mmCIF entry with sequence, helices, sheets and N, C-alpha, C, O atoms, coordinates in Angstrom:
data_MODEL
# 
_entry.id   MODEL 
# 
_entity.id                         1 
_entity.type                       polymer 
_entity.pdbx_number_of_molecules   1 
# 
_entity_poly.entity_id                      1 
_entity_poly.type                           'polypeptide(L)' 
_entity_poly.nstd_linkage                   no 
_entity_poly.nstd_monomer                   no 
_entity_poly.pdbx_seq_one_letter_code       MNDFKSINACVDQIKKDGYMPVKRFEKPVFQEQKSGDPQPVRQEIIFEAVKVE 
_entity_poly.pdbx_seq_one_letter_code_can   MNDFKSINACVDQIKKDGYMPVKRFEKPVFQEQKSGDPQPVRQEIIFEAVKVE 
_entity_poly.pdbx_strand_id                 A 
# 
loop_
_entity_poly_seq.entity_id 
_entity_poly_seq.num 
_entity_poly_seq.mon_id 
_entity_poly_seq.hetero 
1 1  MET n 
1 2  ASN n 
1 3  ASP n 
1 4  PHE n 
1 5  LYS n 
1 6  SER n 
1 7  ILE n 
1 8  ASN n 
1 9  ALA n 
1 10 CYS n 
1 11 VAL n 
1 12 ASP n 
1 13 GLN n 
1 14 ILE n 
1 15 LYS n 
1 16 LYS n 
1 17 ASP n 
1 18 GLY n 
1 19 TYR n 
1 20 MET n 
1 21 PRO n 
1 22 VAL n 
1 23 LYS n 
1 24 ARG n 
1 25 PHE n 
1 26 GLU n 
1 27 LYS n 
1 28 PRO n 
1 29 VAL n 
1 30 PHE n 
1 31 GLN n 
1 32 GLU n 
1 33 GLN n 
1 34 LYS n 
1 35 SER n 
1 36 GLY n 
1 37 ASP n 
1 38 PRO n 
1 39 GLN n 
1 40 PRO n 
1 41 VAL n 
1 42 ARG n 
1 43 GLN n 
1 44 GLU n 
1 45 ILE n 
1 46 ILE n 
1 47 PHE n 
1 48 GLU n 
1 49 ALA n 
1 50 VAL n 
1 51 LYS n 
1 52 VAL n 
1 53 GLU n 
# 
_struct_asym.id          A 
_struct_asym.entity_id   1 
# 
_struct_conf.conf_type_id            HELX_P 
_struct_conf.id                      HELX_P1 
_struct_conf.pdbx_PDB_helix_id       AA1 
_struct_conf.beg_label_comp_id       ILE 
_struct_conf.beg_label_asym_id       A 
_struct_conf.beg_label_seq_id        7 
_struct_conf.pdbx_beg_PDB_ins_code   ? 
_struct_conf.end_label_comp_id       LYS 
_struct_conf.end_label_asym_id       A 
_struct_conf.end_label_seq_id        16 
_struct_conf.pdbx_end_PDB_ins_code   ? 
_struct_conf.beg_auth_comp_id        ILE 
_struct_conf.beg_auth_asym_id        A 
_struct_conf.beg_auth_seq_id         7 
_struct_conf.end_auth_comp_id        LYS 
_struct_conf.end_auth_asym_id        A 
_struct_conf.end_auth_seq_id         16 
_struct_conf.pdbx_PDB_helix_class    1 
_struct_conf.details                 ? 
_struct_conf.pdbx_PDB_helix_length   10 
# 
_struct_conf_type.id          HELX_P 
_struct_conf_type.criteria    ? 
_struct_conf_type.reference   ? 
# 
_struct_sheet.id               AA1 
_struct_sheet.type             ? 
_struct_sheet.number_strands   2 
_struct_sheet.details          ? 
# 
_struct_sheet_order.sheet_id     AA1 
_struct_sheet_order.range_id_1   1 
_struct_sheet_order.range_id_2   2 
_struct_sheet_order.offset       ? 
_struct_sheet_order.sense        anti-parallel 
# 
loop_
_struct_sheet_range.sheet_id 
_struct_sheet_range.id 
_struct_sheet_range.beg_label_comp_id 
_struct_sheet_range.beg_label_asym_id 
_struct_sheet_range.beg_label_seq_id 
_struct_sheet_range.pdbx_beg_PDB_ins_code 
_struct_sheet_range.end_label_comp_id 
_struct_sheet_range.end_label_asym_id 
_struct_sheet_range.end_label_seq_id 
_struct_sheet_range.pdbx_end_PDB_ins_code 
_struct_sheet_range.beg_auth_comp_id 
_struct_sheet_range.beg_auth_asym_id 
_struct_sheet_range.beg_auth_seq_id 
_struct_sheet_range.end_auth_comp_id 
_struct_sheet_range.end_auth_asym_id 
_struct_sheet_range.end_auth_seq_id 
AA1 1 TYR A 19 ? GLU A 32 ? TYR A 19 GLU A 32 
AA1 2 PRO A 38 ? LYS A 51 ? PRO A 38 LYS A 51 
# 
loop_
_atom_site.group_PDB 
_atom_site.id 
_atom_site.type_symbol 
_atom_site.label_atom_id 
_atom_site.label_alt_id 
_atom_site.label_comp_id 
_atom_site.label_asym_id 
_atom_site.label_entity_id 
_atom_site.label_seq_id 
_atom_site.pdbx_PDB_ins_code 
_atom_site.Cartn_x 
_atom_site.Cartn_y 
_atom_site.Cartn_z 
_atom_site.occupancy 
_atom_site.B_iso_or_equiv 
_atom_site.pdbx_formal_charge 
_atom_site.auth_seq_id 
_atom_site.auth_comp_id 
_atom_site.auth_asym_id 
_atom_site.auth_atom_id 
_atom_site.pdbx_PDB_model_num 
ATOM 1   N N  . MET A 1 1  ? -11.530 9.869  68.775 1.00 0.00 ? 1  MET A N  1 
ATOM 2   C CA . MET A 1 1  ? -12.238 9.013  69.687 1.00 0.00 ? 1  MET A CA 1 
ATOM 3   C C  . MET A 1 1  ? -13.711 8.914  69.149 1.00 0.00 ? 1  MET A C  1 
ATOM 4   O O  . MET A 1 1  ? -14.162 9.757  68.375 1.00 0.00 ? 1  MET A O  1 
ATOM 5   N N  . ASN A 1 2  ? -14.407 7.884  69.582 1.00 0.00 ? 2  ASN A N  1 
ATOM 6   C CA . ASN A 1 2  ? -15.809 7.788  69.210 1.00 0.00 ? 2  ASN A CA 1 
ATOM 7   C C  . ASN A 1 2  ? -16.712 8.749  69.813 1.00 0.00 ? 2  ASN A C  1 
ATOM 8   O O  . ASN A 1 2  ? -16.341 9.479  70.733 1.00 0.00 ? 2  ASN A O  1 
ATOM 9   N N  . ASP A 1 3  ? -17.916 8.779  69.316 1.00 0.00 ? 3  ASP A N  1 
ATOM 10  C CA . ASP A 1 3  ? -18.971 9.634  69.962 1.00 0.00 ? 3  ASP A CA 1 
ATOM 11  C C  . ASP A 1 3  ? -19.548 8.854  71.166 1.00 0.00 ? 3  ASP A C  1 
ATOM 12  O O  . ASP A 1 3  ? -19.885 7.675  71.053 1.00 0.00 ? 3  ASP A O  1 
ATOM 13  N N  . PHE A 1 4  ? -19.646 9.523  72.284 1.00 0.00 ? 4  PHE A N  1 
ATOM 14  C CA . PHE A 1 4  ? -20.222 8.903  73.419 1.00 0.00 ? 4  PHE A CA 1 
ATOM 15  C C  . PHE A 1 4  ? -21.467 9.597  73.927 1.00 0.00 ? 4  PHE A C  1 
ATOM 16  O O  . PHE A 1 4  ? -21.636 10.799 73.719 1.00 0.00 ? 4  PHE A O  1 
ATOM 17  N N  . LYS A 1 5  ? -22.332 8.865  74.584 1.00 0.00 ? 5  LYS A N  1 
ATOM 18  C CA . LYS A 1 5  ? -23.542 9.445  75.058 1.00 0.00 ? 5  LYS A CA 1 
ATOM 19  C C  . LYS A 1 5  ? -23.357 10.420 76.224 1.00 0.00 ? 5  LYS A C  1 
ATOM 20  O O  . LYS A 1 5  ? -24.212 11.279 76.439 1.00 0.00 ? 5  LYS A O  1 
ATOM 21  N N  . SER A 1 6  ? -22.303 10.312 76.950 1.00 0.00 ? 6  SER A N  1 
ATOM 22  C CA . SER A 1 6  ? -22.121 11.155 78.138 1.00 0.00 ? 6  SER A CA 1 
ATOM 23  C C  . SER A 1 6  ? -20.560 11.467 78.184 1.00 0.00 ? 6  SER A C  1 
ATOM 24  O O  . SER A 1 6  ? -19.759 10.716 77.628 1.00 0.00 ? 6  SER A O  1 
ATOM 25  N N  . ILE A 1 7  ? -20.173 12.589 78.860 1.00 0.00 ? 7  ILE A N  1 
ATOM 26  C CA . ILE A 1 7  ? -18.777 12.909 79.130 1.00 0.00 ? 7  ILE A CA 1 
ATOM 27  C C  . ILE A 1 7  ? -18.246 11.938 80.069 1.00 0.00 ? 7  ILE A C  1 
ATOM 28  O O  . ILE A 1 7  ? -17.064 11.607 79.976 1.00 0.00 ? 7  ILE A O  1 
ATOM 29  N N  . ASN A 1 8  ? -18.976 11.463 80.935 1.00 0.00 ? 8  ASN A N  1 
ATOM 30  C CA . ASN A 1 8  ? -18.548 10.373 81.928 1.00 0.00 ? 8  ASN A CA 1 
ATOM 31  C C  . ASN A 1 8  ? -18.062 9.155  81.253 1.00 0.00 ? 8  ASN A C  1 
ATOM 32  O O  . ASN A 1 8  ? -17.008 8.602  81.566 1.00 0.00 ? 8  ASN A O  1 
ATOM 33  N N  . ALA A 1 9  ? -18.878 8.738  80.295 1.00 0.00 ? 9  ALA A N  1 
ATOM 34  C CA . ALA A 1 9  ? -18.622 7.452  79.500 1.00 0.00 ? 9  ALA A CA 1 
ATOM 35  C C  . ALA A 1 9  ? -17.262 7.723  78.826 1.00 0.00 ? 9  ALA A C  1 
ATOM 36  O O  . ALA A 1 9  ? -16.426 6.820  78.835 1.00 0.00 ? 9  ALA A O  1 
ATOM 37  N N  . CYS A 1 10 ? -16.996 8.852  78.268 1.00 0.00 ? 10 CYS A N  1 
ATOM 38  C CA . CYS A 1 10 ? -15.758 9.077  77.448 1.00 0.00 ? 10 CYS A CA 1 
ATOM 39  C C  . CYS A 1 10 ? -14.603 9.091  78.532 1.00 0.00 ? 10 CYS A C  1 
ATOM 40  O O  . CYS A 1 10 ? -13.590 8.435  78.285 1.00 0.00 ? 10 CYS A O  1 
ATOM 41  N N  . VAL A 1 11 ? -14.695 9.809  79.734 1.00 0.00 ? 11 VAL A N  1 
ATOM 42  C CA . VAL A 1 11 ? -13.579 9.822  80.728 1.00 0.00 ? 11 VAL A CA 1 
ATOM 43  C C  . VAL A 1 11 ? -13.336 8.417  81.224 1.00 0.00 ? 11 VAL A C  1 
ATOM 44  O O  . VAL A 1 11 ? -12.177 8.049  81.416 1.00 0.00 ? 11 VAL A O  1 
ATOM 45  N N  . ASP A 1 12 ? -14.381 7.591  81.449 1.00 0.00 ? 12 ASP A N  1 
ATOM 46  C CA . ASP A 1 12 ? -14.230 6.136  81.837 1.00 0.00 ? 12 ASP A CA 1 
ATOM 47  C C  . ASP A 1 12 ? -13.454 5.416  80.891 1.00 0.00 ? 12 ASP A C  1 
ATOM 48  O O  . ASP A 1 12 ? -12.618 4.600  81.280 1.00 0.00 ? 12 ASP A O  1 
ATOM 49  N N  . GLN A 1 13 ? -13.662 5.654  79.598 1.00 0.00 ? 13 GLN A N  1 
ATOM 50  C CA . GLN A 1 13 ? -12.901 4.849  78.542 1.00 0.00 ? 13 GLN A CA 1 
ATOM 51  C C  . GLN A 1 13 ? -11.492 5.400  78.426 1.00 0.00 ? 13 GLN A C  1 
ATOM 52  O O  . GLN A 1 13 ? -10.593 4.618  78.120 1.00 0.00 ? 13 GLN A O  1 
ATOM 53  N N  . ILE A 1 14 ? -11.216 6.718  78.649 1.00 0.00 ? 14 ILE A N  1 
ATOM 54  C CA . ILE A 1 14 ? -9.911  7.187  78.629 1.00 0.00 ? 14 ILE A CA 1 
ATOM 55  C C  . ILE A 1 14 ? -9.152  6.499  79.768 1.00 0.00 ? 14 ILE A C  1 
ATOM 56  O O  . ILE A 1 14 ? -8.061  5.984  79.524 1.00 0.00 ? 14 ILE A O  1 
ATOM 57  N N  . LYS A 1 15 ? -9.664  6.466  80.975 1.00 0.00 ? 15 LYS A N  1 
ATOM 58  C CA . LYS A 1 15 ? -9.024  5.900  82.202 1.00 0.00 ? 15 LYS A CA 1 
ATOM 59  C C  . LYS A 1 15 ? -8.827  4.367  81.910 1.00 0.00 ? 15 LYS A C  1 
ATOM 60  O O  . LYS A 1 15 ? -7.734  3.868  82.175 1.00 0.00 ? 15 LYS A O  1 
ATOM 61  N N  . LYS A 1 16 ? -9.839  3.591  81.373 1.00 0.00 ? 16 LYS A N  1 
ATOM 62  C CA . LYS A 1 16 ? -9.700  2.255  81.118 1.00 0.00 ? 16 LYS A CA 1 
ATOM 63  C C  . LYS A 1 16 ? -8.456  2.023  80.113 1.00 0.00 ? 16 LYS A C  1 
ATOM 64  O O  . LYS A 1 16 ? -7.767  1.005  80.176 1.00 0.00 ? 16 LYS A O  1 
ATOM 65  N N  . ASP A 1 17 ? -8.243  3.007  79.229 1.00 0.00 ? 17 ASP A N  1 
ATOM 66  C CA . ASP A 1 17 ? -7.138  2.806  78.240 1.00 0.00 ? 17 ASP A CA 1 
ATOM 67  C C  . ASP A 1 17 ? -5.837  3.130  78.844 1.00 0.00 ? 17 ASP A C  1 
ATOM 68  O O  . ASP A 1 17 ? -4.835  3.013  78.138 1.00 0.00 ? 17 ASP A O  1 
ATOM 69  N N  . GLY A 1 18 ? -5.718  3.548  80.147 1.00 0.00 ? 18 GLY A N  1 
ATOM 70  C CA . GLY A 1 18 ? -4.427  3.801  80.784 1.00 0.00 ? 18 GLY A CA 1 
ATOM 71  C C  . GLY A 1 18 ? -4.036  5.284  80.736 1.00 0.00 ? 18 GLY A C  1 
ATOM 72  O O  . GLY A 1 18 ? -2.843  5.567  80.842 1.00 0.00 ? 18 GLY A O  1 
ATOM 73  N N  . TYR A 1 19 ? -4.893  6.188  80.595 1.00 0.00 ? 19 TYR A N  1 
ATOM 74  C CA . TYR A 1 19 ? -4.672  7.577  80.478 1.00 0.00 ? 19 TYR A CA 1 
ATOM 75  C C  . TYR A 1 19 ? -5.403  8.350  81.573 1.00 0.00 ? 19 TYR A C  1 
ATOM 76  O O  . TYR A 1 19 ? -6.376  7.843  82.129 1.00 0.00 ? 19 TYR A O  1 
ATOM 77  N N  . MET A 1 20 ? -4.948  9.589  81.900 1.00 0.00 ? 20 MET A N  1 
ATOM 78  C CA . MET A 1 20 ? -5.632  10.361 82.755 1.00 0.00 ? 20 MET A CA 1 
ATOM 79  C C  . MET A 1 20 ? -5.903  11.740 82.092 1.00 0.00 ? 20 MET A C  1 
ATOM 80  O O  . MET A 1 20 ? -4.971  12.431 81.679 1.00 0.00 ? 20 MET A O  1 
ATOM 81  N N  . PRO A 1 21 ? -7.188  12.118 82.002 1.00 0.00 ? 21 PRO A N  1 
ATOM 82  C CA . PRO A 1 21 ? -7.447  13.414 81.384 1.00 0.00 ? 21 PRO A CA 1 
ATOM 83  C C  . PRO A 1 21 ? -6.943  14.568 82.189 1.00 0.00 ? 21 PRO A C  1 
ATOM 84  O O  . PRO A 1 21 ? -7.136  14.635 83.402 1.00 0.00 ? 21 PRO A O  1 
ATOM 85  N N  . VAL A 1 22 ? -6.264  15.523 81.476 1.00 0.00 ? 22 VAL A N  1 
ATOM 86  C CA . VAL A 1 22 ? -5.714  16.704 82.196 1.00 0.00 ? 22 VAL A CA 1 
ATOM 87  C C  . VAL A 1 22 ? -6.335  18.060 81.759 1.00 0.00 ? 22 VAL A C  1 
ATOM 88  O O  . VAL A 1 22 ? -6.289  19.070 82.462 1.00 0.00 ? 22 VAL A O  1 
ATOM 89  N N  . LYS A 1 23 ? -6.869  18.000 80.645 1.00 0.00 ? 23 LYS A N  1 
ATOM 90  C CA . LYS A 1 23 ? -7.482  19.280 79.975 1.00 0.00 ? 23 LYS A CA 1 
ATOM 91  C C  . LYS A 1 23 ? -8.620  19.006 79.161 1.00 0.00 ? 23 LYS A C  1 
ATOM 92  O O  . LYS A 1 23 ? -8.666  17.969 78.499 1.00 0.00 ? 23 LYS A O  1 
ATOM 93  N N  . ARG A 1 24 ? -9.527  19.830 79.150 1.00 0.00 ? 24 ARG A N  1 
ATOM 94  C CA . ARG A 1 24 ? -10.808 19.684 78.186 1.00 0.00 ? 24 ARG A CA 1 
ATOM 95  C C  . ARG A 1 24 ? -11.077 20.882 77.571 1.00 0.00 ? 24 ARG A C  1 
ATOM 96  O O  . ARG A 1 24 ? -11.107 21.946 78.190 1.00 0.00 ? 24 ARG A O  1 
ATOM 97  N N  . PHE A 1 25 ? -11.302 20.764 76.232 1.00 0.00 ? 25 PHE A N  1 
ATOM 98  C CA . PHE A 1 25 ? -11.568 21.856 75.327 1.00 0.00 ? 25 PHE A CA 1 
ATOM 99  C C  . PHE A 1 25 ? -12.946 21.658 74.775 1.00 0.00 ? 25 PHE A C  1 
ATOM 100 O O  . PHE A 1 25 ? -13.335 20.528 74.482 1.00 0.00 ? 25 PHE A O  1 
ATOM 101 N N  . GLU A 1 26 ? -13.725 22.762 74.619 1.00 0.00 ? 26 GLU A N  1 
ATOM 102 C CA . GLU A 1 26 ? -15.021 22.707 74.110 1.00 0.00 ? 26 GLU A CA 1 
ATOM 103 C C  . GLU A 1 26 ? -14.992 23.690 72.826 1.00 0.00 ? 26 GLU A C  1 
ATOM 104 O O  . GLU A 1 26 ? -14.597 24.856 72.842 1.00 0.00 ? 26 GLU A O  1 
ATOM 105 N N  . LYS A 1 27 ? -15.456 23.030 71.789 1.00 0.00 ? 27 LYS A N  1 
ATOM 106 C CA . LYS A 1 27 ? -15.418 23.740 70.474 1.00 0.00 ? 27 LYS A CA 1 
ATOM 107 C C  . LYS A 1 27 ? -16.749 23.637 69.756 1.00 0.00 ? 27 LYS A C  1 
ATOM 108 O O  . LYS A 1 27 ? -17.217 22.529 69.495 1.00 0.00 ? 27 LYS A O  1 
ATOM 109 N N  . PRO A 1 28 ? -17.379 24.770 69.427 1.00 0.00 ? 28 PRO A N  1 
ATOM 110 C CA . PRO A 1 28 ? -18.686 24.727 68.763 1.00 0.00 ? 28 PRO A CA 1 
ATOM 111 C C  . PRO A 1 28 ? -18.506 24.265 67.412 1.00 0.00 ? 28 PRO A C  1 
ATOM 112 O O  . PRO A 1 28 ? -17.461 24.546 66.824 1.00 0.00 ? 28 PRO A O  1 
ATOM 113 N N  . VAL A 1 29 ? -19.462 23.548 66.822 1.00 0.00 ? 29 VAL A N  1 
ATOM 114 C CA . VAL A 1 29 ? -19.414 23.108 65.418 1.00 0.00 ? 29 VAL A CA 1 
ATOM 115 C C  . VAL A 1 29 ? -20.627 23.926 64.699 1.00 0.00 ? 29 VAL A C  1 
ATOM 116 O O  . VAL A 1 29 ? -21.770 23.963 65.155 1.00 0.00 ? 29 VAL A O  1 
ATOM 117 N N  . PHE A 1 30 ? -20.282 24.451 63.733 1.00 0.00 ? 30 PHE A N  1 
ATOM 118 C CA . PHE A 1 30 ? -21.319 25.332 62.969 1.00 0.00 ? 30 PHE A CA 1 
ATOM 119 C C  . PHE A 1 30 ? -21.667 24.727 61.609 1.00 0.00 ? 30 PHE A C  1 
ATOM 120 O O  . PHE A 1 30 ? -20.832 24.086 60.970 1.00 0.00 ? 30 PHE A O  1 
ATOM 121 N N  . GLN A 1 31 ? -22.867 24.933 61.190 1.00 0.00 ? 31 GLN A N  1 
ATOM 122 C CA . GLN A 1 31 ? -23.290 24.634 59.876 1.00 0.00 ? 31 GLN A CA 1 
ATOM 123 C C  . GLN A 1 31 ? -23.863 25.850 59.129 1.00 0.00 ? 31 GLN A C  1 
ATOM 124 O O  . GLN A 1 31 ? -24.620 26.605 59.740 1.00 0.00 ? 31 GLN A O  1 
ATOM 125 N N  . GLU A 1 32 ? -23.551 26.080 57.860 1.00 0.00 ? 32 GLU A N  1 
ATOM 126 C CA . GLU A 1 32 ? -23.881 27.176 57.126 1.00 0.00 ? 32 GLU A CA 1 
ATOM 127 C C  . GLU A 1 32 ? -25.396 26.993 56.647 1.00 0.00 ? 32 GLU A C  1 
ATOM 128 O O  . GLU A 1 32 ? -25.757 26.030 55.970 1.00 0.00 ? 32 GLU A O  1 
ATOM 129 N N  . GLN A 1 33 ? -26.200 27.968 57.047 1.00 0.00 ? 33 GLN A N  1 
ATOM 130 C CA . GLN A 1 33 ? -27.599 27.910 56.613 1.00 0.00 ? 33 GLN A CA 1 
ATOM 131 C C  . GLN A 1 33 ? -27.757 28.496 55.123 1.00 0.00 ? 33 GLN A C  1 
ATOM 132 O O  . GLN A 1 33 ? -26.841 29.084 54.547 1.00 0.00 ? 33 GLN A O  1 
ATOM 133 N N  . LYS A 1 34 ? -28.966 28.278 54.594 1.00 0.00 ? 34 LYS A N  1 
ATOM 134 C CA . LYS A 1 34 ? -29.154 28.735 53.173 1.00 0.00 ? 34 LYS A CA 1 
ATOM 135 C C  . LYS A 1 34 ? -28.981 30.240 53.078 1.00 0.00 ? 34 LYS A C  1 
ATOM 136 O O  . LYS A 1 34 ? -28.590 30.730 52.018 1.00 0.00 ? 34 LYS A O  1 
ATOM 137 N N  . SER A 1 35 ? -29.250 30.984 54.119 1.00 0.00 ? 35 SER A N  1 
ATOM 138 C CA . SER A 1 35 ? -29.130 32.453 54.102 1.00 0.00 ? 35 SER A CA 1 
ATOM 139 C C  . SER A 1 35 ? -27.645 32.815 54.137 1.00 0.00 ? 35 SER A C  1 
ATOM 140 O O  . SER A 1 35 ? -27.297 33.958 53.840 1.00 0.00 ? 35 SER A O  1 
ATOM 141 N N  . GLY A 1 36 ? -26.720 31.841 54.506 1.00 0.00 ? 36 GLY A N  1 
ATOM 142 C CA . GLY A 1 36 ? -25.279 32.056 54.505 1.00 0.00 ? 36 GLY A CA 1 
ATOM 143 C C  . GLY A 1 36 ? -24.835 32.340 55.992 1.00 0.00 ? 36 GLY A C  1 
ATOM 144 O O  . GLY A 1 36 ? -23.637 32.435 56.260 1.00 0.00 ? 36 GLY A O  1 
ATOM 145 N N  . ASP A 1 37 ? -25.744 32.464 56.888 1.00 0.00 ? 37 ASP A N  1 
ATOM 146 C CA . ASP A 1 37 ? -25.333 32.601 58.316 1.00 0.00 ? 37 ASP A CA 1 
ATOM 147 C C  . ASP A 1 37 ? -24.902 31.225 58.918 1.00 0.00 ? 37 ASP A C  1 
ATOM 148 O O  . ASP A 1 37 ? -25.523 30.196 58.653 1.00 0.00 ? 37 ASP A O  1 
ATOM 149 N N  . PRO A 1 38 ? -23.840 31.250 59.718 1.00 0.00 ? 38 PRO A N  1 
ATOM 150 C CA . PRO A 1 38 ? -23.497 30.032 60.419 1.00 0.00 ? 38 PRO A CA 1 
ATOM 151 C C  . PRO A 1 38 ? -24.462 29.845 61.661 1.00 0.00 ? 38 PRO A C  1 
ATOM 152 O O  . PRO A 1 38 ? -24.838 30.793 62.351 1.00 0.00 ? 38 PRO A O  1 
ATOM 153 N N  . GLN A 1 39 ? -24.789 28.654 61.854 1.00 0.00 ? 39 GLN A N  1 
ATOM 154 C CA . GLN A 1 39 ? -25.640 28.314 63.003 1.00 0.00 ? 39 GLN A CA 1 
ATOM 155 C C  . GLN A 1 39 ? -24.965 27.034 63.784 1.00 0.00 ? 39 GLN A C  1 
ATOM 156 O O  . GLN A 1 39 ? -24.585 26.026 63.189 1.00 0.00 ? 39 GLN A O  1 
ATOM 157 N N  . PRO A 1 40 ? -24.878 27.212 65.114 1.00 0.00 ? 40 PRO A N  1 
ATOM 158 C CA . PRO A 1 40 ? -24.211 26.127 65.886 1.00 0.00 ? 40 PRO A CA 1 
ATOM 159 C C  . PRO A 1 40 ? -25.105 24.998 65.754 1.00 0.00 ? 40 PRO A C  1 
ATOM 160 O O  . PRO A 1 40 ? -26.331 25.104 65.738 1.00 0.00 ? 40 PRO A O  1 
ATOM 161 N N  . VAL A 1 41 ? -24.377 23.773 65.648 1.00 0.00 ? 41 VAL A N  1 
ATOM 162 C CA . VAL A 1 41 ? -25.167 22.522 65.427 1.00 0.00 ? 41 VAL A CA 1 
ATOM 163 C C  . VAL A 1 41 ? -24.929 21.585 66.770 1.00 0.00 ? 41 VAL A C  1 
ATOM 164 O O  . VAL A 1 41 ? -25.826 20.953 67.328 1.00 0.00 ? 41 VAL A O  1 
ATOM 165 N N  . ARG A 1 42 ? -23.598 21.621 67.162 1.00 0.00 ? 42 ARG A N  1 
ATOM 166 C CA . ARG A 1 42 ? -23.331 20.769 68.288 1.00 0.00 ? 42 ARG A CA 1 
ATOM 167 C C  . ARG A 1 42 ? -21.995 21.366 68.921 1.00 0.00 ? 42 ARG A C  1 
ATOM 168 O O  . ARG A 1 42 ? -21.381 22.323 68.450 1.00 0.00 ? 42 ARG A O  1 
ATOM 169 N N  . GLN A 1 43 ? -21.665 20.695 69.994 1.00 0.00 ? 43 GLN A N  1 
ATOM 170 C CA . GLN A 1 43 ? -20.503 21.045 70.750 1.00 0.00 ? 43 GLN A CA 1 
ATOM 171 C C  . GLN A 1 43 ? -19.483 19.955 70.664 1.00 0.00 ? 43 GLN A C  1 
ATOM 172 O O  . GLN A 1 43 ? -19.831 18.802 70.918 1.00 0.00 ? 43 GLN A O  1 
ATOM 173 N N  . GLU A 1 44 ? -18.221 20.235 70.317 1.00 0.00 ? 44 GLU A N  1 
ATOM 174 C CA . GLU A 1 44 ? -17.182 19.115 70.218 1.00 0.00 ? 44 GLU A CA 1 
ATOM 175 C C  . GLU A 1 44 ? -16.392 19.258 71.475 1.00 0.00 ? 44 GLU A C  1 
ATOM 176 O O  . GLU A 1 44 ? -15.924 20.352 71.790 1.00 0.00 ? 44 GLU A O  1 
ATOM 177 N N  . ILE A 1 45 ? -16.227 18.175 72.215 1.00 0.00 ? 45 ILE A N  1 
ATOM 178 C CA . ILE A 1 45 ? -15.415 18.208 73.451 1.00 0.00 ? 45 ILE A CA 1 
ATOM 179 C C  . ILE A 1 45 ? -14.153 17.456 73.171 1.00 0.00 ? 45 ILE A C  1 
ATOM 180 O O  . ILE A 1 45 ? -14.222 16.321 72.698 1.00 0.00 ? 45 ILE A O  1 
ATOM 181 N N  . ILE A 1 46 ? -13.017 18.015 73.433 1.00 0.00 ? 46 ILE A N  1 
ATOM 182 C CA . ILE A 1 46 ? -11.780 17.323 73.176 1.00 0.00 ? 46 ILE A CA 1 
ATOM 183 C C  . ILE A 1 46 ? -11.035 17.230 74.515 1.00 0.00 ? 46 ILE A C  1 
ATOM 184 O O  . ILE A 1 46 ? -10.971 18.210 75.258 1.00 0.00 ? 46 ILE A O  1 
ATOM 185 N N  . PHE A 1 47 ? -10.471 16.052 74.823 1.00 0.00 ? 47 PHE A N  1 
ATOM 186 C CA . PHE A 1 47 ? -9.738  15.805 75.993 1.00 0.00 ? 47 PHE A CA 1 
ATOM 187 C C  . PHE A 1 47 ? -8.278  15.722 75.740 1.00 0.00 ? 47 PHE A C  1 
ATOM 188 O O  . PHE A 1 47 ? -7.882  15.060 74.781 1.00 0.00 ? 47 PHE A O  1 
ATOM 189 N N  . GLU A 1 48 ? -7.424  16.354 76.537 1.00 0.00 ? 48 GLU A N  1 
ATOM 190 C CA . GLU A 1 48 ? -5.965  16.114 76.459 1.00 0.00 ? 48 GLU A CA 1 
ATOM 191 C C  . GLU A 1 48 ? -5.679  15.243 77.583 1.00 0.00 ? 48 GLU A C  1 
ATOM 192 O O  . GLU A 1 48 ? -6.118  15.529 78.697 1.00 0.00 ? 48 GLU A O  1 
ATOM 193 N N  . ALA A 1 49 ? -4.920  14.117 77.371 1.00 0.00 ? 49 ALA A N  1 
ATOM 194 C CA . ALA A 1 49 ? -4.725  13.130 78.328 1.00 0.00 ? 49 ALA A CA 1 
ATOM 195 C C  . ALA A 1 49 ? -3.210  12.709 78.410 1.00 0.00 ? 49 ALA A C  1 
ATOM 196 O O  . ALA A 1 49 ? -2.495  12.794 77.412 1.00 0.00 ? 49 ALA A O  1 
ATOM 197 N N  . VAL A 1 50 ? -2.767  12.283 79.537 1.00 0.00 ? 50 VAL A N  1 
ATOM 198 C CA . VAL A 1 50 ? -1.440  11.742 79.723 1.00 0.00 ? 50 VAL A CA 1 
ATOM 199 C C  . VAL A 1 50 ? -1.514  10.309 80.154 1.00 0.00 ? 50 VAL A C  1 
ATOM 200 O O  . VAL A 1 50 ? -2.436  9.854  80.832 1.00 0.00 ? 50 VAL A O  1 
ATOM 201 N N  . LYS A 1 51 ? -0.420  9.583  79.691 1.00 0.00 ? 51 LYS A N  1 
ATOM 202 C CA . LYS A 1 51 ? -0.318  8.071  80.117 1.00 0.00 ? 51 LYS A CA 1 
ATOM 203 C C  . LYS A 1 51 ? 0.017   8.044  81.610 1.00 0.00 ? 51 LYS A C  1 
ATOM 204 O O  . LYS A 1 51 ? 0.913   8.708  82.131 1.00 0.00 ? 51 LYS A O  1 
ATOM 205 N N  . VAL A 1 52 ? -0.857  7.149  82.273 1.00 0.00 ? 52 VAL A N  1 
ATOM 206 C CA . VAL A 1 52 ? -0.570  6.813  83.668 1.00 0.00 ? 52 VAL A CA 1 
ATOM 207 C C  . VAL A 1 52 ? 0.478   5.803  83.770 1.00 0.00 ? 52 VAL A C  1 
ATOM 208 O O  . VAL A 1 52 ? 0.390   4.741  83.153 1.00 0.00 ? 52 VAL A O  1 
ATOM 209 N N  . GLU A 1 53 ? 1.540   6.109  84.578 1.00 0.00 ? 53 GLU A N  1 
ATOM 210 C CA . GLU A 1 53 ? 2.621   5.131  84.776 1.00 0.00 ? 53 GLU A CA 1 
ATOM 211 C C  . GLU A 1 53 ? 2.271   4.165  85.693 1.00 0.00 ? 53 GLU A C  1 
ATOM 212 O O  . GLU A 1 53 ? 3.064   3.267  85.976 1.00 0.00 ? 53 GLU A O  1 
# 
């Protein structure tokens, strides 16, 4: 799915497409620094959704 400015905008799009979000996962995205240490850059949010009948 595309990047959204807010979680609510993403959930609204999921519902508009005929799905209902049932689970949400948050996963940190890291970038390796010059020193070799990983540094968190952003949070990736993944929704699991089911089709609404």
